[in-house]
N, C-alpha and C positions, 0 to 999 in steps of 0.2 A: 463826049458821049452822047448818043442819041437815045431819047426815051422811047419806050415801047408804047406807042399811042396809035391806035388805028385811025383811019381817016374820019370816021363818024365822030369819034370822041374829039379829035382835033378840031373839027368844024364846030362842035358844041362849045369848046373852049374859046375859039375865035369869036363866036357869037356872044358869049358871056363877057369876054374882055372888052369887046367893042361897046356893048351896052353899059358896062360899068364905067368905062372911060368917058363915054358920051354924057352920062349923068353925074360924073364926078363923084362916084361912090368909092370910098376907101374900102379896101378888101385885101385879103391874102388867100392864096391857094395853100392848102395844107394836105396832109395825108399822102397818098400814093403819088399824086401829081407833084406835090412839093418835092418828094423824093426823086421823081423823074427829072424835075427841073434842076435839082442839085447833082444829077448824074446817075441815079440808080437805074437799073434795068428791069425794075418790077413791071410786070404787065399791069396796065392801069385798069382797075375794076370800075371805078366811079370817080366823080369829081367832088372834092370837098372844098368849100369856101367858107370864110368867116367874114362877117360884116358887123358894123356897129348897129345898135338898136335904132339910132336916128335915121338909118337908111333902109332897114330890112323891109319895112312895109312898102316903101316905094318900089324896091326890087321885086317884092311879091306881086305888086300890082302890074309892073312892067312884064313880068314873066307868067302872068296868071293863066295863059293858055297851056303852060307846061306843068302846072302844079298837080302833083299826085297826092300830096299830103300838105294841107295848109299849115300856116304858122301855128305851132303848138308847143307845149312843154313836153319834152321827151325824157323818159328815164328808163335805163336798162342797167345791167350789172356793172357797166363801166362809166356811164355818163348821166348827168342831169343837165339838160340844155334846152334852149328855145331854138326851134329849127323849122325849116320847111323842106320838102322833098320835091324835086322836079324830075321830069323825063323829057329830054330834048332829043328827038329821034328815039334811039334805043339807049341813049346815055343817061344814066342816073346821076343826079346832082343833089348833094346835101348842102344846104346853106344854114350855118349856125350863127346865132347872135353871139357876139363876143362877151357881152356882159352877163354876169351871173352864171357862168359855167362852173360845173363841179365834176370832179373825177373821183372814182373810187380807187383808193390805193391801200392795199393791205387791209381791206374791210372798213376803211374810214373815208368819208366824203371830204375832199379837199377842194377849196376854191382854186380854179384854174384861170389865171389872169392872162389876157391877150393884150398886147400893146401894138396896135397897127402901125405906130410910128417906127417900130423896129423892122417892119416888113422890108424885104429887099426888092428893089426894082431890077429885074433881069430881062435880058433879051433871050427869048426862047422860041424856037420855031417861027422866027421872023416877027414876033410880037414882043412888046414891052409888057411884062406881067409882074404883079406883086406877089411875092412868095414868102412863106414863113422861113425865117433864117434857119440854116442847118443846125446850129446849136440848140435853138428852140425846138426843132423837130426831134432831135435826139433826146432832149430833156422830157418831152411829151411821151416818146416811146418808152423811156425808162420808167416814167410814172405808171403807165398802163401795162408794163411788163411784156411787151412784144419783142422777145429775144431775137427772132430771125430778122425783123425789121431793123432792130438796133445794131446788130452786127454789120449789116449792109451799110447803114448810115455812118457808123464809126469808121468803116473802111474808106468811105468817101472822104470823111474829114481828114484821115491820115494822108490822103492823096493830094490835099490842097497845098 
């Protein structure tokens, strides 16, 4: 299956992958892009990346020309995370620190643990990319209760 990624987003992804590989930064793509890499046909809205605390400041420095929101603590109705936001061309990129993430599930804040050692290395669009495993993406979507996303991902899993 081919993902629905326009050329500008694909160029931003290639740029990020090259930079992360060059500087040996462990990472994983999550969200819609992870779904696309696993075979979903969702139109990609933005790029979501997760990095360890030990590398996030280096990445922020390397991408400083693209920062639209510097590294900060963010809380909304679903998440409590440390993140930064970028804009590469017109492509929005959210980079989250993997440590100390929390998600709201049924009104309670739960620690959300990410183990980058579980990330899968996949060849996608001619690149080797690190992506959140499909089972972890499904578990994440279950926790935050996004039923439409979940149905699509479970269908992908049944096709494997």
